[in-house]
C-alpha positions in Angstrom: -26.2 52.0 -28.7 -24.7 53.1 -25.4 -28.2 52.8 -23.8 -28.8 49.4 -25.3 -25.5 48.1 -23.8 -26.3 49.7 -20.6 -29.6 47.8 -20.5 -27.9 44.7 -21.4 -25.4 45.1 -18.4 -28.2 45.9 -16.0 -30.3 42.7 -17.1 -27.1 40.6 -16.6 -26.6 42.1 -13.0 -30.1 41.6 -12.2 -30.2 38.0 -13.5 -26.9 37.2 -11.8 -28.3 38.6 -8.2 -31.6 36.8 -8.8 -30.2 33.5 -9.8 -28.2 33.2 -6.5 -31.2 32.9 -4.5 -31.2 29.9 -1.9 -34.2 30.0 0.2 -32.8 29.1 3.5 -36.2 29.0 5.2 -37.3 26.0 2.9 -34.3 24.0 3.4 -35.1 22.3 6.8 -38.7 21.4 6.0 -37.6 19.9 2.7 -34.6 17.9 4.6 -37.1 16.8 7.3 -39.6 15.3 4.7 -36.7 13.8 2.6 -35.3 11.8 5.5 -38.7 10.5 6.3 -39.7 9.5 2.8 -36.3 7.9 2.0 -35.4 6.6 5.5 -32.3 8.4 5.7 -30.2 7.5 9.1 -28.1 10.9 9.3 -27.6 13.9 6.9 -25.3 16.9 7.2 -25.3 19.9 5.1 -23.1 23.1 4.7 -23.5 26.1 2.3 -21.2 28.8 1.6 -21.9 32.1 -0.4 -19.5 34.9 -1.0 -17.0 33.3 1.4 -19.6 33.2 4.3 -21.8 30.3 5.7 -25.2 30.6 5.0 -26.1 27.1 6.4 -24.6 24.6 8.2 -26.5 21.8 10.1 -27.0 18.1 10.9 -30.0 15.9 11.0 -30.9 12.4 12.4 -28.6 10.0 13.9 -24.9 8.8 13.5 -26.2 5.2 14.1 -29.5 3.7 13.8 -31.6 2.9 16.9 -29.2 5.1 19.2 -29.3 8.4 20.5 -26.3 9.8 18.6 -27.4 13.2 16.8 -25.7 14.3 13.7 -24.3 17.8 13.9 -22.3 20.0 11.5 -19.2 18.7 12.9 -20.1 14.8 12.5 -17.6 13.3 10.2 -18.9 11.2 7.2 -17.0 9.3 4.3 -17.0 11.8 1.3 -15.9 8.9 -1.0 -14.5 9.9 -4.4 -14.6 13.7 -3.5 -11.3 12.5 -2.1 -9.9 12.6 -5.5 -10.1 16.5 -5.8 -7.8 16.4 -2.7 -5.3 14.5 -4.5 -5.3 16.7 -7.3 -4.9 19.5 -4.8 -1.8 18.0 -3.4 -0.1 17.5 -6.8 -1.2 21.1 -7.6 0.7 22.4 -4.7 3.9 20.4 -5.9 3.2 21.9 -9.3 3.5 25.4 -7.7 6.7 24.5 -6.0 7.9 23.3 -9.5 8.8 19.9 -8.1 6.5 18.3 -10.8 4.5 19.2 -14.0 1.2 17.6 -14.9 2.8 16.2 -18.1 5.6 14.4 -16.3 5.9 10.5 -17.0 4.5 8.5 -14.1 7.5 6.1 -14.3 10.0 9.0 -13.6 8.6 8.8 -10.1 7.5 5.3 -9.7 9.7 2.8 -11.6 7.3 -0.1 -10.8 4.3 1.5 -12.4 3.5 -0.7 -15.2 0.3 -1.4 -17.2 -0.6 -4.1 -19.7 0.8 -2.3 -22.8 4.5 -1.4 -22.5 4.1 1.7 -24.6 1.4 3.2 -22.2 3.4 2.3 -19.2 6.4 4.1 -20.9 4.2 7.3 -21.8 1.6 7.5 -19.1 1.6 10.9 -17.4 0.3 12.5 -14.3 -2.5 14.2 -16.4 -3.6 10.8 -17.6 -3.7 9.4 -14.0 -6.2 12.4 -13.3 -8.5 12.3 -16.4 -9.6 8.5 -16.5 -8.2 7.9 -20.0 -6.0 4.8 -19.3 -8.1 2.7 -21.6 -9.1 0.4 -18.8 -12.8 -0.4 -18.2 -14.9 1.5 -15.6 -13.7 0.7 -12.0 -11.1 -1.5 -13.3 -9.1 -3.3 -10.4 -11.8 -3.1 -7.6 -10.9 -6.6 -6.6 -7.5 -5.6 -5.5 -8.5 -2.7 -3.0 -12.1 -3.6 -1.9 -11.9 -4.7 1.7 -8.4 -5.8 1.0 -5.2 -6.3 2.9 -3.0 -5.3 0.2 -0.9 -2.0 0.3 -1.0 0.7 -2.0 2.4 -0.2 -3.5 1.1 -3.9 -3.6 -2.0 -2.7 -5.8 0.1 -0.7 -8.1 2.2 -3.7 -8.8 -0.6 -5.8 -9.8 -2.3 -3.4 -12.2 -0.2 -4.4 -15.0 -2.4 -7.6 -15.6 -5.4 -5.6 -16.1 -6.3 -5.6 -19.8 -7.5 -2.4 -21.4 -10.9 -2.3 -23.5 -10.0 1.0 -25.6 -7.1 2.8 -26.7 -4.8 4.7 -24.5 -6.3 8.3 -24.2 -9.0 7.3 -26.6 -12.0 7.8 -24.4 -12.5 8.2 -20.5 -13.6 5.2 -18.1 -13.8 6.5 -14.7 -11.3 4.8 -12.4 -10.2 4.5 -8.6 -6.6 3.0 -8.9 -5.0 5.8 -11.0 -5.7 8.3 -8.0 -4.0 5.7 -5.8 -1.0 6.0 -8.3 -1.2 9.9 -8.0 -1.0 9.7 -4.2 2.0 7.7 -4.3 3.9 10.2 -6.5 3.2 12.8 -3.8 4.8 10.5 -1.4 7.9 9.9 -3.6 8.5 13.6 -4.4 8.1 14.7 -0.8 9.8 11.8 1.1 6.6 11.6 3.4 3.3 9.7 2.9 0.3 11.2 0.9 -1.8 11.1 4.1 0.8 13.3 6.1 1.4 15.6 3.2 -2.4 16.3 2.9 -2.8 16.9 6.7 0.1 19.4 6.8 -0.5 21.4 3.8 -4.2 21.2 3.6 -6.2 20.1 6.4 -4.1 22.0 9.1 -4.0 25.2 6.8 -7.9 25.1 6.3 -8.8 24.5 9.8 -10.1 20.8 9.0 -8.8 19.4 12.3 -11.1 16.5 12.5 -10.7 15.6 8.7 -8.5 12.5 8.0 -7.6 9.9 5.4 -6.4 7.5 8.0 -8.9 4.9 9.4 -7.3 4.7 13.0 -7.7 8.4 13.2 -11.2 8.2 12.0 -12.4 5.5 14.4 -11.0 7.5 17.3 -13.3 10.2 16.5 -16.2 10.5 19.0 -18.4 12.4 16.4 -18.2 9.7 13.9 -21.1 8.7 11.5 -21.5 5.0 11.2 -22.3 3.5 7.7 -25.9 1.9 6.9 -27.1 -0.4 4.0 -30.0 -2.3 3.1 -30.4 -6.0 3.3 -32.2 -8.3 0.9 -35.4 -7.6 2.8 -34.8 -3.9 2.6 -34.2 -3.6 6.2 -31.6 -0.9 7.1 -28.6 -2.3 9.2 -25.5 -0.9 10.3 -22.1 -2.3 9.2 -18.3 -2.0 9.9 -16.7 0.4 7.6 -13.6 -1.1 6.0 -10.2 0.5 6.6 -9.8 2.0 3.1 -6.2 3.0 4.0 -5.0 1.5 0.7 -7.4 3.6 -1.4 -7.5 6.7 0.6 -6.3 8.8 -2.3 -9.2 8.0 -4.4 -11.9 7.5 -1.9 -11.5 7.3 1.7 -11.2 10.8 3.2 -13.6 11.4 6.2 -14.9 15.1 6.8 -17.5 17.2 8.3 -19.8 20.0 6.4 -18.3 22.4 8.7 -14.8 21.6 7.6 -15.7 20.9 3.9 -17.0 24.5 3.9 -13.6 25.6 4.6 -12.5 23.5 1.6 -15.1 25.1 -0.7 -14.3 28.8 0.6 -10.6 28.2 -0.5 -11.4 26.8 -4.0 -14.0 29.5 -4.7 -11.5 32.2 -3.5 -8.8 31.3 -5.9 -6.8 29.1 -3.5 -6.6 31.5 -0.7 -8.0 30.9 2.6 -8.0 33.7 5.5 -5.1 35.3 3.4 -3.2 32.4 3.1 -2.6 31.1 -0.4 -3.0 27.3 -0.4 -2.5 26.8 -4.1 -2.0 29.5 -6.9 -4.8 30.8 -9.0 -3.3 29.6 -12.2 -2.7 26.1 -11.0 -6.2 25.9 -9.5 -7.8 27.3 -13.0 -6.0 24.1 -14.5 -7.6 21.7 -12.0 -10.9 23.1 -12.9 -10.4 23.3 -16.6 -12.0 20.7 -18.8 -9.3 18.1 -19.7 -11.4 15.5 -21.5 -14.9 15.5 -22.7 -16.9 13.1 -20.3 -20.8 13.4 -20.5 -21.4 11.0 -17.7 -25.0 12.2 -17.2 -27.6 13.7 -19.3 -29.8 16.8 -18.9 -30.6 18.6 -16.9 -27.3 18.1 -14.6 -24.9 17.3 -17.5 -25.0 18.0 -21.1 -22.8 17.3 -24.3 -20.3 19.6 -23.1 -19.7 17.9 -19.6 -16.0 17.1 -18.9 -13.7 16.1 -16.4 -11.0 18.4 -14.8 -8.4 17.0 -12.3 -10.9 15.4 -9.6 -13.8 17.4 -10.8 -17.0 17.2 -13.0 -17.4 20.4 -15.0 -20.4 21.4 -16.7 -21.4 24.7 -18.5 -24.8 25.4 -17.5 -26.2 29.0 -19.3 -23.5 31.4 -18.2 -22.6 29.4 -15.3 -19.9 26.5 -14.5 -21.0 23.7 -12.3 -18.2 22.1 -10.6 -18.9 19.0 -8.8 -18.3 15.3 -7.7 -20.1 12.7 -5.9 -18.7 10.4 -3.3 -19.9 6.9 -2.3 -18.2 4.0 0.0 -20.0 1.2 1.9 -23.0 2.9 3.8 -22.0 6.5 2.9 -22.9 8.9 -0.1 -21.8 12.4 -0.4 -22.3 15.4 -3.1 -20.3 18.5 -3.7 -21.1 21.1 -5.8 -19.9 24.8 -6.4 -21.0 27.3 -9.0 -17.8 29.4 -8.9 -18.9 32.6 -10.7 -21.7 32.8 -8.6 -19.4 31.9 -5.4 -21.9 29.3 -4.2 -20.8 26.0 -2.6 -22.7 23.1 -1.0 -21.6 19.9 0.7 -24.2 17.0 1.6 -23.1 14.1 3.5 -25.3 10.8 4.4 -24.6 7.6 6.0 -27.0 5.4 4.1 -26.1 3.7 0.8 -28.4 3.4 -2.5 -30.8 6.2 -1.6 -31.0 9.3 -3.6 -31.4 11.8 -0.7 -28.3 13.8 -1.5 -29.1 13.7 -5.2 -32.7 15.2 -4.4 -31.4 17.6 -2.0 -28.9 18.9 -4.5 -31.6 19.1 -7.2 -33.9 21.0 -5.0 -30.9 23.6 -4.3 -30.0 23.8 -7.9 -33.7 24.4 -8.7 -33.7 27.5 -6.4 -30.2 28.8 -7.6 -31.4 28.5 -11.4 -35.0 28.7 -11.0 -35.6 25.7 -13.1 -38.6 23.6 -12.3 -37.2 20.8 -14.6 -35.1 20.0 -11.6 -38.1 18.9 -9.5 -37.7 15.0 -9.5 -39.0 14.4 -6.0 -42.3 12.5 -6.8 -40.7 10.8 -9.7 -37.7 9.4 -7.8 -40.0 8.7 -4.7 -42.5 6.7 -6.7 -39.7 4.8 -8.1 -38.4 3.9 -4.9 -41.8 3.1 -3.3 -42.1 0.5 -6.2 -38.6 -1.0 -5.6 -39.2 -1.3 -1.8 -42.6 -2.7 -2.0 -42.2 -4.8 -4.9 -41.7 -8.6 -4.8 -38.0 -9.3 -5.0 -36.8 -11.0 -8.2 -36.1 -14.7 -7.7 -34.2 -16.9 -10.0 -35.6 -20.2 -10.4 -33.3 -23.2 -9.5 -33.1 -26.1 -12.0 -34.2 -29.2 -10.4 -33.1 -32.8 -11.0 -29.5 -31.9 -11.9 -26.3 -33.0 -10.4 -22.6 -31.9 -10.2 -20.2 -33.7 -12.7 -18.0 -34.8 -9.8 -18.1 -35.5 -6.2 -18.4 -32.1 -4.3 -14.7 -33.0 -2.6 -13.2 -32.7 -6.2 -14.2 -29.3 -6.5 -12.3 -28.2 -3.6 -8.8 -26.7 -4.0 -6.6 -23.7 -4.4 -7.5 -21.5 -7.5 -5.6 -18.6 -8.6 -5.7 -15.1 -10.7 -2.6 -13.9 -12.1 -3.7 -10.4 -11.0 -5.6 -10.8 -7.7 -3.8 -14.0 -6.2 -5.1 -17.2 -4.7 -8.7 -18.0 -4.1 -9.7 -21.3 -1.9 -12.4 -23.6 -2.3 -13.1 -26.2 0.4 -15.8 -28.7 1.3 -18.1 -27.5 4.1 -20.2 -30.7 4.1 -21.4 -33.5 1.6 -23.4 -30.9 -0.4 -21.8 -27.5 0.1 -18.4 -25.7 -0.4 -16.9 -22.4 1.0 -15.3 -19.9 -1.0 -12.8 -17.5 0.3 -10.4 -14.9 -1.4 -7.0 -14.7 0.2 -6.7 -10.8 0.4 -10.2 -10.0 0.8 -12.1 -11.2 4.0 -15.3 -9.8 2.7 -15.3 -12.4 -0.2 -16.0 -15.3 1.5 -19.3 -17.4 1.4 -21.3 -20.7 1.0 -21.6 -22.5 -2.3 -24.7 -24.5 -2.7 -25.4 -26.4 -6.0 -27.6 -24.8 -8.5 -27.5 -26.9 -11.6 -25.0 -29.2 -13.1 -21.4 -27.3 -12.3 -22.8 -23.9 -11.2 -23.0 -23.0 -7.6 -25.1 -20.2 -6.0 -22.8 -17.9 -3.9 -24.2 -17.2 -0.4 -21.7 -14.5 0.6 -21.5 -14.0 4.3 -21.3 -10.1 4.3 -24.6 -8.7 3.4 -22.8 -6.0 1.4 -22.0 -8.6 -1.1 -25.0 -9.6 -3.3 -25.6 -13.2 -4.1 -23.8 -14.6 -7.2 -23.1 -17.6 -9.1 -20.0 -19.6 -9.7 -19.4 -22.2 -12.5 -16.7 -24.6 -12.6 -15.1 -25.0 -16.1 -13.9 -28.4 -17.3 -11.6 -29.9 -20.2 -12.7 -32.9 -22.2 -11.1 -35.1 -19.7 -13.4 -33.8 -17.0 -10.6 -31.9 -15.1 -11.5 -28.7 -13.6 -9.4 -25.7 -15.4 -11.1 -22.9 -13.4 -14.0 -20.9 -12.4 -16.0 -18.2 -14.0 -18.3 -15.8 -11.8 -21.8 -14.3 -12.6 -21.7 -11.6 -9.9 -24.3 -9.0 -9.2 -23.6 -5.4 -8.9 -20.9 -4.3 -6.3 -19.6 -1.0 -5.4 -16.6 -0.6 -7.6 -15.9 -4.2 -7.9 -16.0 -5.9 -11.5 -15.5 -9.8 -11.2 -15.4 -10.3 -14.8 -11.8 -8.9 -14.7 -10.5 -11.8 -13.1 -9.6 -15.2 -15.0 -9.4 -17.8 -12.2 -7.6 -21.1 -12.9 -7.2 -24.3 -11.0 -3.8 -24.1 -9.2 -3.8 -27.3 -7.2 
């Protein structure tokens, strides 16, 4: 029996060592091919293992058609990976005894209010971090996306968002609740969340170029610029929105080299260069499954995939995959760690809607787990080629129909009780113009489509064309408008109920 146990232990050690292989010599040729096949503008990658950097390099350019090479210190938007930093700032306050995970939000932010008074009164910090508010996915996106509203302004408006499920019944991914979490840090410490993040995390981890503040980001000389595809599948540069109002949920900028320090601290139980940033016990709570949330199927996720505080957590064989993705306009990032193997990887890119980071993650996990089922490359490339080369879907206009009223009569101020005012005014005898009061990106031309439906040609390329219908009562008076709007990053137009104001 003793011999048998020894063999089991030996096999376990052998397997563990074997499963930690990352073939560094194969990374560069794979990335070069990946960038060519998927037209990736710029990419930076960092890999840490056993508290040592085993790979850190940049590829491509920071801006299309310009000689601005990416390196390991180029800063990119990390998107929703920012949520893990917000959880960490709260964890530091837990360590200091200033808050507890199950404290009520209203005890810190009296103005915090949700649609249901009972939920408002009982909502906790743990609820903020685990996506179980009862709201629909990405709820409240119109409030912050390219918006001039402040963090506090946004929080005061979320009381109008109607839930689609019971409180704590099931998860639905959110951004605005992490914004609330950041404001709790500010309330408790007396300084902004951004300042606390810099003082207690960035400075201590030697993350000197990382920032959550747009003005600091834009002053960096080694900044990656965002790129998107237009309707003809041509890659173009766009200006990044400020994002300060949603920084705790999605607008930290960092580099692969500095994110390596972040992963080293997390993999080392909260310690970086002998300095304890957060206690092991609190970090364990952050990484602990809080709510079952199988967001993706096999092979990355499974029926036991869950969400911790700012992290997806998935058991895989005898390993624990801890990860998060991040996406903002023109940027896409992936971070994953296998804590018991002491491996962490950060991948940063400056192109939207390309699976480059996904495929690079899959290739590395294929090496680590020696699992060929993770090789999706040719399948994904084939799908992408068909999408690029296929004829765009064109919606046929219904001819020989007319608006119910004269064009001028559609003009006026419309309003949604959550968002605020939306202006519609005549451009000429056939066209109108729509503009949202708080969001400059939501401005476009309305062209008659059929009857009282107009096609929206948004001026900004990031917003796909949509349709707007004017709603009438039996007296042919305009009551309001409704939208049929295509997919847009973290924005759901169906949440707004727009009525005629004047």
